[in-house]
C-alpha beads as a LAMMPS data file, in Angstrom:
LAMMPS data file: protein, C-alpha beads

82 atoms
81 bonds

1 atom types
1 bond types

-500.0 500.0 xlo xhi
-500.0 500.0 ylo yhi
-500.0 500.0 zlo zhi

Masses

1 110.0

Atoms # bond

1 1 1 0.000 0.000 0.000
2 1 1 1.504 3.305 -1.061
3 1 1 0.581 6.399 0.975
4 1 1 1.415 10.076 0.865
5 1 1 3.585 11.654 3.566
6 1 1 0.668 13.353 5.378
7 1 1 -1.226 10.070 5.511
8 1 1 1.903 8.304 6.763
9 1 1 2.268 10.817 9.583
10 1 1 -1.354 10.189 10.621
11 1 1 -0.916 6.417 10.546
12 1 1 2.243 6.602 12.650
13 1 1 0.621 8.961 15.143
14 1 1 -2.498 6.789 15.493
15 1 1 -0.793 3.375 15.599
16 1 1 1.362 1.538 18.085
17 1 1 3.171 -0.499 15.471
18 1 1 3.862 0.431 11.874
19 1 1 5.745 -1.580 9.270
20 1 1 7.301 0.469 6.495
21 1 1 8.186 -1.362 3.299
22 1 1 10.734 0.499 1.223
23 1 1 10.761 -0.146 -2.507
24 1 1 13.918 -1.851 -3.720
25 1 1 14.819 1.068 -5.990
26 1 1 14.519 3.531 -3.058
27 1 1 16.380 1.409 -0.505
28 1 1 19.886 2.757 -1.147
29 1 1 18.735 6.380 -0.941
30 1 1 16.862 5.664 2.290
31 1 1 19.904 3.885 3.732
32 1 1 22.180 6.807 2.813
33 1 1 19.727 9.299 4.347
34 1 1 19.712 7.300 7.594
35 1 1 23.518 7.110 7.549
36 1 1 23.733 10.902 7.181
37 1 1 21.554 11.169 10.301
38 1 1 23.959 8.775 12.079
39 1 1 21.362 6.008 12.196
40 1 1 23.171 2.755 11.422
41 1 1 24.049 -0.642 12.867
42 1 1 26.827 0.768 15.043
43 1 1 24.596 3.380 16.687
44 1 1 21.523 1.175 17.059
45 1 1 23.381 -1.872 18.401
46 1 1 26.251 -0.996 20.749
47 1 1 29.318 -3.166 21.135
48 1 1 30.702 -5.818 18.837
49 1 1 27.307 -6.630 17.337
50 1 1 26.883 -3.051 16.152
51 1 1 30.435 -2.885 14.887
52 1 1 29.904 -6.118 12.940
53 1 1 26.707 -4.755 11.409
54 1 1 28.460 -1.530 10.415
55 1 1 31.361 -3.416 8.795
56 1 1 28.876 -5.624 6.928
57 1 1 27.014 -2.523 5.708
58 1 1 30.231 -0.934 4.430
59 1 1 31.279 -4.132 2.649
60 1 1 27.828 -4.465 1.084
61 1 1 28.014 -0.846 -0.111
62 1 1 31.424 -1.401 -1.677
63 1 1 30.176 -4.596 -3.298
64 1 1 27.117 -2.846 -4.745
65 1 1 29.238 -0.009 -6.082
66 1 1 31.709 -2.389 -7.745
67 1 1 28.933 -4.540 -9.202
68 1 1 27.250 -1.493 -10.735
69 1 1 30.531 -0.030 -11.952
70 1 1 32.048 -3.022 -13.682
71 1 1 30.143 -6.191 -12.933
72 1 1 32.418 -7.551 -10.189
73 1 1 30.935 -10.590 -8.433
74 1 1 30.184 -11.053 -4.755
75 1 1 32.870 -10.023 -2.279
76 1 1 31.024 -10.929 0.907
77 1 1 29.237 -14.134 1.771
78 1 1 26.965 -13.896 4.797
79 1 1 24.300 -16.255 6.020
80 1 1 23.158 -14.366 9.114
81 1 1 22.312 -10.755 8.369
82 1 1 19.326 -9.577 10.370

Bonds

1 1 1 2
2 1 2 3
3 1 3 4
4 1 4 5
5 1 5 6
6 1 6 7
7 1 7 8
8 1 8 9
9 1 9 10
10 1 10 11
11 1 11 12
12 1 12 13
13 1 13 14
14 1 14 15
15 1 15 16
16 1 16 17
17 1 17 18
18 1 18 19
19 1 19 20
20 1 20 21
21 1 21 22
22 1 22 23
23 1 23 24
24 1 24 25
25 1 25 26
26 1 26 27
27 1 27 28
28 1 28 29
29 1 29 30
30 1 30 31
31 1 31 32
32 1 32 33
33 1 33 34
34 1 34 35
35 1 35 36
36 1 36 37
37 1 37 38
38 1 38 39
39 1 39 40
40 1 40 41
41 1 41 42
42 1 42 43
43 1 43 44
44 1 44 45
45 1 45 46
46 1 46 47
47 1 47 48
48 1 48 49
49 1 49 50
50 1 50 51
51 1 51 52
52 1 52 53
53 1 53 54
54 1 54 55
55 1 55 56
56 1 56 57
57 1 57 58
58 1 58 59
59 1 59 60
60 1 60 61
61 1 61 62
62 1 62 63
63 1 63 64
64 1 64 65
65 1 65 66
66 1 66 67
67 1 67 68
68 1 68 69
69 1 69 70
70 1 70 71
71 1 71 72
72 1 72 73
73 1 73 74
74 1 74 75
75 1 75 76
76 1 76 77
77 1 77 78
78 1 78 79
79 1 79 80
80 1 80 81
81 1 81 82
């Protein structure tokens, strides 16, 4: 279900739990916006878990960039990304 920003604000205000589904083509922009606001794995999950999530995010970003740039294959294999 796609909603406008004003409607989204109302839903969030009136609900206790809201699930936001971000379109695949908007995911990278949303992730970069959150990173600019210092919202990332390292700040949400303190300690080694957060550090591991942050490192995984950086490696995934590098991998995506390389794949788009020149078709390089997978650099990182991970089975347990939450």
